[in-house]
C-alpha positions in Angstrom: 19.1 -34.8 -52.0 17.7 -31.3 -52.4 14.7 -32.1 -50.1 17.2 -33.4 -47.5 19.3 -30.2 -47.7 16.1 -28.0 -47.4 15.0 -30.0 -44.4 18.4 -29.7 -42.7 18.5 -26.0 -43.4 15.0 -25.6 -41.9 16.0 -27.6 -38.8 19.1 -25.5 -38.4 17.1 -22.2 -38.6 14.6 -23.5 -36.0 17.5 -24.6 -33.7 19.2 -21.2 -34.0 15.9 -19.5 -33.2 15.3 -21.6 -30.2 18.8 -20.8 -28.9 18.2 -17.1 -29.4 14.9 -17.2 -27.5 16.6 -19.1 -24.6 18.9 -16.1 -24.2 16.1 -13.6 -23.8 15.0 -12.6 -20.3 11.9 -14.4 -19.2 9.8 -11.3 -19.3 10.4 -10.9 -23.0 8.7 -14.1 -23.9 5.1 -13.2 -23.2 3.4 -10.0 -22.1 1.9 -10.1 -18.6 2.6 -13.8 -17.9 6.3 -14.4 -17.1 8.1 -14.3 -13.8 11.2 -12.1 -13.9 14.3 -12.5 -11.7 15.3 -8.9 -11.7 14.3 -5.7 -9.9 12.7 -2.9 -12.0 15.2 -0.5 -10.5 14.5 3.1 -11.5 17.4 4.4 -9.2 20.1 2.8 -11.3 18.8 2.1 -14.8 15.4 3.6 -15.5 15.4 2.5 -19.2 15.9 -1.1 -18.3 13.4 -0.9 -15.4 10.8 0.5 -17.7 11.5 -2.2 -20.3 10.9 -4.9 -17.6 7.5 -3.4 -16.8 6.5 -3.0 -20.4 7.5 -6.5 -21.2 4.9 -7.5 -18.6 2.2 -5.2 -19.7 -1.4 -6.6 -19.9 -3.0 -7.5 -23.2 -4.0 -4.4 -25.2 -2.4 -2.0 -22.7 -0.3 1.0 -23.8 3.3 1.2 -22.7 3.9 2.7 -19.3 6.1 5.7 -19.1 8.9 7.2 -17.0 9.7 10.9 -16.7 13.2 11.3 -15.4 12.9 15.0 -14.7 9.7 14.7 -12.5 10.5 11.2 -11.4 7.0 10.1 -12.5 6.1 6.5 -13.3 2.8 6.3 -15.2 1.4 2.8 -15.1 -0.9 2.0 -18.0 -1.6 -1.7 -17.3 1.2 -4.0 -16.1 1.3 -7.5 -14.5 4.8 -7.7 -13.2 6.0 -10.6 -11.1 9.6 -11.1 -9.9 11.5 -13.4 -7.6 13.9 -10.5 -6.7 13.9 -9.2 -3.1 12.5 -5.9 -4.4 10.1 -5.8 -7.3 10.1 -2.1 -8.1 12.6 0.4 -6.7 12.1 4.1 -7.0 14.2 7.2 -6.2 13.3 9.8 -3.6 10.5 12.1 -4.6 9.0 9.6 -7.1 5.3 9.7 -8.1 3.3 6.8 -9.4 0.4 7.8 -11.6 -2.3 5.2 -12.1 -3.7 5.8 -15.6 -7.5 6.0 -15.8 -9.2 2.6 -16.4 -6.0 0.6 -16.0 -5.3 -2.4 -13.7 -1.7 -2.8 -12.5 -0.2 -5.6 -10.5 3.3 -5.7 -8.9 4.0 -9.1 -7.2 7.1 -10.3 -5.4 7.5 -14.0 -5.0 10.8 -13.8 -3.2 11.7 -16.7 -0.9 12.5 -16.8 2.8 16.0 -15.2 2.8 16.2 -11.6 3.8 13.4 -9.1 3.0 10.7 -9.1 0.4 9.2 -5.8 -0.8 6.7 -5.0 -3.6 7.5 -1.3 -4.2 10.3 0.5 -2.3 11.1 4.2 -2.5 14.5 5.5 -1.4 12.7 8.5 0.0 9.2 10.1 -0.4 6.7 8.4 -2.7 3.3 9.7 -3.9 0.6 7.5 -5.5 -2.2 9.3 -7.5 -4.6 8.8 -10.4 -7.8 6.9 -10.9 -6.5 3.4 -11.9 -5.9 0.3 -9.8 -2.6 -0.8 -8.2 -2.3 -4.2 -6.4 1.1 -4.8 -4.7 2.0 -8.0 -3.0 5.2 -9.0 -1.1 6.5 -12.5 -0.8 7.6 -14.6 2.2 10.5 -13.3 4.2 12.6 -14.1 7.3 12.8 -10.4 8.3 10.6 -7.7 6.7 7.8 -8.3 4.1 5.8 -5.3 3.0 3.7 -4.2 0.0 4.7 -0.6 -0.3 7.7 0.8 1.6 8.7 4.5 1.7 11.9 5.8 3.3 10.7 8.2 4.4 7.1 9.3 3.6 4.2 7.6 1.7 1.3 9.8 0.3 -1.8 8.5 -1.5 -4.2 10.9 -3.1 -6.2 8.7 -5.4 -6.7 5.4 -7.2 -7.5 2.0 -5.8 -4.4 0.8 -4.0 -4.2 -2.7 -2.4 -0.9 -3.3 -0.6 -0.3 -6.7 1.1 2.7 -7.8 3.1 3.7 -11.5 3.0 4.3 -13.9 5.8 7.5 -13.5 7.8 9.3 -15.7 10.2 12.2 -15.2 12.6 13.3 -13.1 15.6 12.9 -9.8 13.6 9.9 -10.8 11.5 7.6 -8.0 10.5 4.9 -7.6 7.8 3.0 -4.5 6.7 0.8 -3.5 3.8 2.1 0.1 3.9 5.3 1.0 5.7 6.6 4.6 6.3 10.1 4.5 7.7 11.7 7.5 9.3 15.1 8.2 10.8 16.3 9.7 14.0 18.0 13.0 14.4 18.6 14.7 17.8 16.4 12.0 19.4 13.5 12.9 17.2 12.0 10.9 14.4 12.2 12.6 11.0 9.7 11.5 8.3 8.2 8.1 8.3 4.7 9.6 7.7 1.8 8.0 5.9 -0.8 10.4 4.5 -4.0 9.4 2.7 -6.3 12.0 1.3 -8.3 10.1 -1.3 -8.8 6.9 -3.2 -9.6 3.5 -1.9 -6.7 2.0 0.1 -6.6 -1.6 1.5 -3.4 -2.4 3.5 -2.9 -5.8 5.0 -0.1 -7.3 7.1 0.8 -11.0 6.7 1.1 -13.8 9.2 4.3 -13.5 11.2 6.1 -14.5 14.4 6.4 -11.0 15.8 4.9 -7.9 14.3 2.1 -7.4 11.8 0.4 -4.1 10.7 -1.9 -3.1 8.0 -0.4 0.4 8.1 2.8 1.1 9.9 4.6 4.4 10.3 7.5 5.6 12.4 6.0 9.0 12.2 2.3 10.1 11.9 -0.6 8.5 10.1 -2.9 11.1 8.7 -6.2 10.3 6.9 -8.4 13.1 5.6 -10.3 11.4 2.8 -10.9 8.2 0.8 -11.9 4.7 2.0 -9.2 3.1 4.1 -9.1 -0.5 5.4 -6.1 -1.5 7.5 -5.7 -5.0 8.8 -3.0 -6.5 11.0 -2.4 -10.2 10.5 -2.0 -13.3 12.7 1.0 -13.6 14.9 2.4 -16.8 16.6 4.8 -15.5 19.3 3.1 -14.6 22.6 5.5 -11.6 22.9 4.2 -10.1 19.7 2.1 -7.3 18.3 -0.6 -6.8 15.7 -2.3 -3.5 14.8 -4.6 -2.3 12.0 -2.8 1.1 12.2 0.4 1.7 14.1 2.2 5.0 14.6 5.2 3.5 16.4 7.4 6.4 17.5 5.2 9.5 17.4 2.0 7.7 18.4 0.1 10.2 16.2 -3.0 9.0 14.3 -5.1 11.8 12.8 -8.4 11.1 11.2 -10.3 14.1 9.8 -12.3 12.6 7.0 -13.0 9.6 4.8 -14.2 6.1 5.8 -11.6 4.3 7.9 -11.7 0.7 9.2 -8.8 -0.6 11.3 -8.7 -4.1 12.8 -6.4 -7.0 13.8 -7.1 -10.6 13.0 -4.9 -12.2 15.7 -6.1 -13.7 19.0 -2.7 -14.7 20.3 -0.6 -11.5 20.3 0.6 -10.0 23.6 -0.6 -6.6 22.2 -3.4 -6.6 19.7 -5.5 -3.6 18.8 -7.1 -1.9 15.9 -5.0 1.2 16.7 -1.8 1.5 18.8 -2.7 5.0 20.0 -5.7 7.2 20.7 -6.7 8.9 17.4 -7.0 12.6 17.0 -10.6 13.1 15.7 -10.9 16.8 16.5 -11.1 17.7 12.9 -13.6 15.0 11.9 -16.9 16.9 12.1 -20.0 14.8 12.4 -18.4 11.4 12.2 -19.9 8.2 13.4 -18.1 5.1 14.8 -18.5 1.5 15.8 -16.3 -1.2 17.3 -17.9 -4.2 15.6 -18.4 -4.9 11.9 -21.9 -6.0 12.6 -22.7 -3.4 15.3 -24.6 -0.1 15.0 -22.9 3.2 14.5 -22.8 5.8 17.2 -22.9 9.4 16.2 -20.1 11.5 17.6 -22.7 14.2 18.2 -24.2 11.9 20.9 -21.0 10.2 22.1 -17.5 10.8 20.9 -15.2 7.7 20.4 -13.0 6.9 23.4 -9.9 4.9 22.6 -9.5 1.5 24.2 -6.6 -0.8 23.5 -8.9 -3.7 23.8 -10.8 -2.6 20.6 -9.6 -5.0 17.9 -12.0 -3.4 15.4 -12.9 0.2 15.0 -14.6 2.0 12.1 -15.2 5.7 11.4 -17.3 7.2 8.7 -18.9 10.5 7.8 -22.2 10.9 9.6 -25.1 13.2 8.8 -24.2 16.9 8.8 -25.6 18.8 11.8 -28.8 20.5 11.1 -28.9 24.3 11.3 -32.2 26.1 12.0 -32.7 29.8 11.4 -35.2 31.5 13.7 -36.5 35.0 12.9 -38.1 37.3 15.4 -40.4 39.5 13.4 -41.6 41.5 16.4 -38.2 43.0 17.0 -37.0 42.9 13.4 -33.9 40.8 14.4 -32.8 37.3 13.5 -30.7 34.6 15.0 -29.4 31.1 14.3 -29.9 28.0 16.4 -28.0 24.8 15.7 
């Protein structure tokens, strides 16, 4: 009888433990492996949002941190996947720091209804550091984008990969990076994307209408780093696909770094690596080509001339111009010749 009572007591404990575990959120069951159903929302409950991310931290990683005063999220190794429409939501003025040596993944596996966004900022967002961040959006019937800033997106360092998912419908749009502005007195305010360092790969998904690697209502400014922007496939003939698109201001400024822009589609009504002529006036000694397998042309010989028909364009830093100093000993003077 004693053995039967012990067995019953043990089974009762196991049953109670199983019931308790079933009440825990999915992310609490295993680090870095579970799919959540919630948004890590730092605009409403930062403590709960951080707990969600840390429940999905990678093996051996330290806890990520949130500084509410500076609005800084320091990622130290997370693998967070959610079926919510927005994976991570941040307030205006937020900064994401990618800790050195860490790999961080934010994935949205939201279904077709509505939008799907990997990281959304309710205002300006800055990404910096030396770690890695991979952000993927899910399938949507309207907008699917990896990183969405309302209004400005700035990247100064790290390895950032942002991928929009596939989208269908009359208003379908997919972007890797999306800078959304707003209108005031018939002028667009904000909506700028600025990249000054790091390695950035932005890819739009396959859609019915609009696909961009990098999309901005305002200006796209690249002064450093390695940037690859790819527009995806589109199915509707009255559609558009660009590697880099500055929609309203039509301002694309490239003054440094290694920049590749391309579109993969062959069916779009409008398809081009860039939607507007780039300002290269501050890019000294650059070289360019319009085919991934072609030879580079030095801007010292021939400057790049924008053509909408270019579905691939690549810019990189060329050799610095050589300066010669010539001295005239007879007159005791000197001069420079470049």
